[in-house]
C-alpha positions in Angstrom: -0.3 -6.9 -3.5 0.9 -9.1 -6.4 -2.7 -9.1 -7.8 -2.7 -5.4 -7.6 0.6 -5.2 -9.4 -0.8 -7.5 -12.1 -3.8 -5.2 -12.6 -1.6 -2.2 -12.9 0.6 -4.0 -15.4 -2.4 -4.8 -17.6 -3.7 -1.3 -17.3 -0.3 0.2 -18.4 -0.1 -2.2 -21.3 -3.6 -1.4 -22.4 -2.7 2.3 -22.5 0.3 1.8 -24.8 0.3 3.5 -28.2 -0.1 0.6 -30.7 1.3 2.8 -33.5 4.8 2.4 -32.0 5.4 6.2 -31.8 8.0 7.4 -29.4 6.8 8.5 -26.0 7.9 11.5 -24.0 11.6 11.9 -23.4 11.4 13.7 -20.1 10.1 10.9 -18.0 12.7 9.6 -15.4 13.9 6.0 -15.6 12.7 4.8 -12.2 11.4 1.7 -10.5 8.1 1.7 -12.5 10.0 1.8 -15.9 10.4 -2.0 -15.8 6.6 -2.3 -16.2 5.9 0.5 -18.8 7.2 1.7 -22.1 10.5 3.6 -21.3 10.9 7.2 -22.2 11.5 7.7 -25.9 11.0 4.0 -26.8 9.2 2.4 -29.7 6.0 0.4 -29.1 6.4 -2.6 -26.8 6.5 -6.2 -27.9 3.2 -8.0 -27.4 3.0 -9.4 -23.8 2.0 -12.7 -25.4 5.7 -13.3 -26.1 7.1 -14.9 -23.0 10.6 -14.5 -21.5 12.5 -17.7 -22.0 15.9 -18.8 -21.0 17.9 -20.3 -23.8 21.2 -22.2 -23.7 24.3 -20.3 -25.0 27.9 -21.3 -25.6 30.3 -21.9 -22.8 27.6 -23.1 -20.3 25.8 -19.7 -20.3 22.1 -19.2 -20.5 20.2 -16.3 -22.1 16.8 -15.0 -20.9 14.9 -12.4 -22.9 13.7 -9.4 -21.1 10.2 -9.1 -22.7 9.2 -5.7 -21.3 12.4 -4.1 -22.5 12.3 -5.5 -26.1 10.6 -3.5 -28.8 9.4 -3.4 -32.4 11.3 -0.6 -34.2 12.1 0.6 -37.7 15.8 1.4 -38.1 17.2 3.2 -41.2 19.9 0.5 -42.0 17.7 -2.4 -41.0 14.1 -1.7 -41.7 11.4 -3.1 -39.4 13.1 -5.4 -36.8 12.6 -6.5 -33.2 15.1 -5.0 -30.7 15.8 -7.6 -28.0 17.1 -7.0 -24.5 18.3 -10.2 -22.8 20.2 -11.3 -19.6 23.0 -13.7 -20.1 24.2 -15.7 -17.1 27.7 -17.0 -17.7 29.2 -20.2 -16.3 31.1 -18.2 -13.6 27.8 -16.6 -12.4 28.4 -13.2 -13.8 25.4 -11.6 -15.6 25.6 -9.4 -18.6 23.2 -7.5 -20.8 22.9 -8.8 -24.4 21.3 -6.6 -27.1 20.3 -7.8 -30.5 18.1 -7.3 -33.6 15.9 -10.1 -34.8 13.6 -10.5 -37.8 10.0 -11.7 -37.9 11.0 -15.3 -37.7 13.1 -14.6 -34.6 16.4 -15.0 -36.4 19.3 -12.9 -35.0 20.3 -10.3 -37.6 22.8 -8.4 -35.4 24.3 -8.6 -31.9 25.3 -5.3 -30.3 28.9 -4.9 -29.0 29.4 -5.2 -25.3 30.3 -1.7 -24.0 33.9 -1.7 -22.6 32.8 0.3 -19.6 30.6 -2.4 -18.2 32.3 -5.6 -19.6 33.5 -6.7 -16.1 30.5 -5.5 -14.1 27.5 -7.6 -13.1 24.3 -6.7 -14.9 21.1 -6.3 -12.8 18.3 -4.8 -14.9 17.3 -2.6 -17.8 15.6 0.7 -16.7 14.9 2.3 -20.1 15.6 1.9 -23.8 15.1 4.7 -26.3 15.7 5.1 -30.1 16.8 8.7 -30.7 19.3 10.3 -33.1 21.9 11.7 -30.7 24.7 12.5 -33.2 22.6 14.4 -35.7 23.2 12.1 -38.7 19.6 11.4 -39.3 19.7 7.8 -38.1 18.2 6.5 -34.9 20.8 5.6 -32.2 20.1 3.4 -29.2 20.1 4.7 -25.6 20.1 2.1 -22.8 19.9 2.8 -19.1 20.7 -0.2 -17.0 21.6 -1.1 -13.5 25.0 -2.7 -12.8 26.9 -3.8 -9.7 30.6 -2.8 -10.1 32.1 -4.8 -7.2 34.6 -2.0 -6.7 35.2 0.2 -3.6 33.0 0.6 -0.5 29.9 0.9 -2.6 30.7 -2.0 -4.9 27.7 -4.1 -3.9 25.3 -1.2 -4.7 23.6 -1.2 -8.1 24.2 1.9 -10.1 22.5 3.2 -13.2 24.8 3.2 -16.2 24.0 4.8 -19.6 25.2 3.2 -22.8 25.0 4.7 -26.2 25.1 2.8 -29.5 25.5 5.0 -32.6 24.0 3.6 -35.8 26.3 3.2 -38.7 25.8 1.3 -42.0 24.6 -2.1 -40.8 26.3 -1.8 -37.4 26.2 0.1 -34.1 29.2 1.6 -32.4 29.8 1.8 -28.7 32.3 4.6 -27.7 34.1 4.0 -24.4 35.0 7.7 -23.8 31.4 8.8 -24.4 30.0 6.2 -22.0 32.7 7.1 -19.4 31.8 10.8 -19.5 28.1 10.1 -19.2 28.7 7.8 -16.3 31.2 10.1 -14.5 28.6 12.9 -14.2 26.6 10.7 -11.9 23.4 12.5 -13.0 22.2 10.5 -16.0 19.1 8.9 -14.8 16.7 9.6 -17.7 16.7 9.5 -21.4 16.2 13.3 -21.3 19.5 13.6 -19.4 21.3 11.7 -22.2 19.7 13.9 -24.9 20.7 17.1 -22.9 24.2 15.7 -22.6 24.6 15.4 -26.4 23.1 18.8 -26.9 25.6 20.3 -24.5 28.4 18.4 -26.2 27.9 20.5 -29.3 28.7 23.6 -27.3 32.2 24.9 -26.6 34.1 22.7 -24.1 34.1 25.3 -21.3 30.3 25.9 -21.6 29.4 22.3 -21.0 31.9 21.4 -18.3 31.5 24.4 -16.0 28.0 23.5 -14.7 29.0 19.9 -14.0 32.1 21.1 -12.2 30.1 23.6 -10.1 27.5 20.9 -9.2 30.1 18.3 -8.3 31.9 20.9 -6.1 28.7 21.8 -4.4 27.8 18.2 -3.8 31.2 17.5 -2.2 31.1 20.6 0.0 27.5 19.8 1.2 28.5 16.2 2.0 31.6 17.3 3.9 29.6 19.8 6.0 26.8 17.3 6.6 29.3 14.6 7.8 30.9 17.0 10.2 27.4 17.9 11.6 25.8 14.5 12.0 28.8 12.7 13.4 29.0 15.0 16.4 25.2 15.1 16.9 23.3 12.7 19.1 20.5 12.2 16.7 18.7 9.1 15.3 19.2 7.6 11.9 15.8 9.0 10.7 16.9 12.4 11.8 20.2 12.0 10.0 18.4 11.1 6.8 16.1 14.0 7.2 19.0 16.4 7.7 20.6 15.2 4.5 17.4 15.4 2.5 16.8 19.0 3.7 20.3 20.1 2.7 20.0 18.3 -0.7 16.7 20.1 -1.4 18.2 23.4 -0.2 21.1 23.2 -2.7 19.0 21.6 -5.5 21.1 18.5 -5.6 20.1 15.3 -7.4 16.9 13.9 -5.9 16.3 11.1 -8.4 16.3 7.4 -7.4 20.0 7.3 -8.3 20.6 10.5 -6.4 18.9 9.1 -3.3 21.0 5.9 -3.5 24.1 8.1 -3.6 23.0 10.1 -0.7 22.6 7.0 1.5 26.1 5.9 0.2 27.6 9.2 1.4 25.9 8.7 4.8 27.4 5.2 5.1 30.9 6.4 4.0 30.8 9.3 6.4 30.1 7.0 9.4 32.5 4.4 8.1 35.3 7.0 8.2 34.3 7.9 11.7 34.4 4.3 12.8 37.8 3.8 11.3 39.1 6.8 13.4 37.3 5.5 16.4 39.0 2.1 16.2 42.4 3.2 15.0 44.0 1.9 18.2 41.9 -1.3 18.5 42.8 -3.5 15.6 41.0 -6.6 17.0 37.7 -4.8 17.3 38.2 -3.1 13.9 38.7 -6.4 12.2 35.6 -7.8 13.9 33.5 -4.8 13.0 34.7 -4.8 9.4 33.8 -8.5 9.1 30.4 -8.0 10.5 29.8 -5.0 8.2 30.7 -7.0 5.1 28.5 -9.9 6.2 25.5 -7.7 6.9 25.9 -6.0 3.5 25.9 -9.5 1.8 22.7 -10.4 3.7 20.9 -7.2 2.8 21.9 -7.5 -0.8 20.5 -11.0 -1.0 17.3 -10.0 0.8 16.6 -7.1 -1.6 17.3 -9.5 -4.5 14.8 -12.0 -3.0 12.1 -9.3 -2.7 12.8 -8.3 -6.3 12.3 -11.9 -7.4 9.2 -12.6 -5.3 7.3 -9.5 -6.5 8.0 -10.1 -10.2 10.6 -7.4 -10.5 10.5 -3.7 -9.8 13.7 -1.9 -8.9 12.2 -0.3 -5.8 13.5 -3.3 -3.9 17.0 -2.8 -5.3 16.9 0.9 -4.4 15.7 -0.1 -0.9 18.6 -2.5 -0.5 21.1 0.1 -1.6 19.8 2.6 1.0 19.7 0.0 3.8 23.3 -0.9 3.0 24.2 2.8 3.3 22.6 3.0 6.7 24.6 0.2 8.0 27.6 2.5 7.9 25.9 4.4 10.6 24.6 1.3 12.4 28.1 -0.3 12.6 29.4 3.0 14.1 26.7 2.6 16.8 27.9 -1.0 17.3 31.5 0.1 17.6 30.7 2.8 20.2 28.7 0.3 22.2 31.5 -2.2 22.2 34.0 0.4 23.4 31.7 1.2 26.3 31.7 -2.4 27.5 28.1 -3.5 26.8 26.3 -5.8 29.2 25.8 -9.5 28.5 22.5 -10.3 26.8 22.8 -14.0 26.1 19.1 -14.9 26.9 17.6 -12.1 24.7 20.1 -12.8 22.0 19.3 -16.6 21.9 15.5 -15.8 21.8 16.0 -13.4 18.9 18.3 -15.7 17.0 15.5 -18.3 17.3 13.1 -15.8 15.8 15.5 -15.0 13.0 15.7 -18.7 12.2 11.9 -19.0 12.2 11.6 -16.0 9.8 14.2 -17.7 7.5 12.2 -21.0 7.6 9.0 -19.1 6.6 10.8 -17.3 3.8 12.1 -20.6 2.5 8.7 -22.2 2.7 7.0 -19.4 0.8 9.8 -19.2 -1.9 8.1 -17.5 -4.9 4.5 -18.4 -4.1 2.0 -16.1 -5.9 4.5 -15.1 -8.6 2.5 -17.3 -11.1 0.0 -14.4 -11.1 2.6 -12.1 -12.7 4.6 -14.3 -15.1 4.5 -17.6 -17.1 5.6 -21.0 -16.0 9.1 -20.5 -17.4 9.4 -17.2 -15.5 8.4 -18.9 -12.3 10.9 -21.7 -12.9 13.7 -19.2 -13.4 12.6 -17.2 -10.3 12.6 -20.4 -8.2 16.2 -21.1 -9.3 17.3 -17.6 -8.6 15.5 -17.6 -5.2 17.3 -20.8 -4.1 20.7 -19.4 -5.0 20.1 -16.2 -3.1 18.5 -17.9 -0.2 21.5 -20.1 0.2 23.8 -17.1 0.2 21.5 -15.3 2.7 21.5 -18.3 5.1 25.3 -18.5 4.9 25.7 -14.8 5.6 23.4 -14.9 8.6 25.1 -17.9 10.0 28.4 -16.1 9.7 26.9 -13.1 11.4 25.9 -15.2 14.4 29.4 -16.6 14.6 30.9 -13.1 14.5 28.5 -11.9 17.3 28.9 -15.0 19.5 29.7 -12.8 22.5 26.0 -12.1 22.7 26.2 -8.7 24.4 23.9 -5.7 24.0 25.9 -4.4 21.0 25.5 -7.7 19.1 21.8 -7.8 20.2 21.3 -4.3 18.6 22.4 -5.6 15.2 20.6 -8.9 15.5 17.3 -7.0 16.2 17.8 -5.0 12.9 18.5 -8.1 10.9 15.6 -10.1 12.4 13.2 -7.3 11.6 14.5 -7.0 8.0 14.1 -10.7 7.3 10.6 -10.6 8.8 9.8 -7.7 6.4 10.4 -10.0 3.5 7.8 -12.5 4.6 5.1 -10.0 5.8 2.8 -7.6 3.9 3.3 -4.8 3.3 7.1 -5.1 3.0 9.4 -2.5 4.4 12.5 -1.4 2.5 14.5 -0.8 5.7 
């Protein structure tokens, strides 16, 4: 699988336009964008330039993101190299660092950190484009990146955030209000979406806000109706997802990668609300269920991160993790209902499955990032190994806590253990499953 990914990567790079001309602006920023020139971008930096981690002040390290760094000519700068990099701070928080460099790799300019994302955790760059969005004749910079906000029930789910940097005389300006409005729409997943936003911005206020308001109202209404339907229906989780997908298609709602992530989040929130009502008079079980839910989400988040590392990147694993986390809203509702119906003891089956889970973990630890050397250089493998070890430690801690929280070893606990054991097994087998 990794060898195939390598071949595809070389094929994509071989098909890039060496002239550095902009590509189409109507291509969505999706999982494959990490391995191809993003919509509206300039020509890619030569793949011979490796990603390297460099020390930074305050104990932080900076790693260049080679496939999202580009040669470009800017009106106030001339021919420069636009560099995307990930900075890992001493406290573990990651942030996106953008800069311009000359032919000798000297930093000419460092972009401001957008206020909207300054406290969020950066995950990956989905697309970069150089396009005049304000009509002054100068190329501005459009960046679509995934961040984890850490806020609310979906705080551990990566979301795509657009950031705009308007070119001025020897500087770029980041406007908080503009970024906030772009992000609030929840529909900006491509460079074309950003361009359309700025075109609409030039129209009278009422003309641009009415469609968004109508779409948001429709989305809210559809999700309310769906929640009422699925929570009273005795249908499987696959049937629940299909029901949502059919209604989203019927009402022409967002079906992008981000839209799919949001759909699963709505499913999770729907069943979480139902669980809260179900356990309103059982504070002990509610506390236990909430603790299990949080622990499972931590485990799934680390597993999707490990898959991302082991396959040399590709946000399909991040999206898969987001959607699995959403489904655990439903699965914990199933667990709560089973607990209220006094499930039978299942100690023998539970212990056997827990042993299988430990065996899967041991295999995953032994494999680490084996095979990644086919996709990246030695420095990239070294960084991946470090990231893997950190995530694996967190995963092991979360799964140990899960076993402590389900030490009653009944059929309800067995139900969740089966799901987790299968999910860990999917990370060590080929082909991998995103659920």
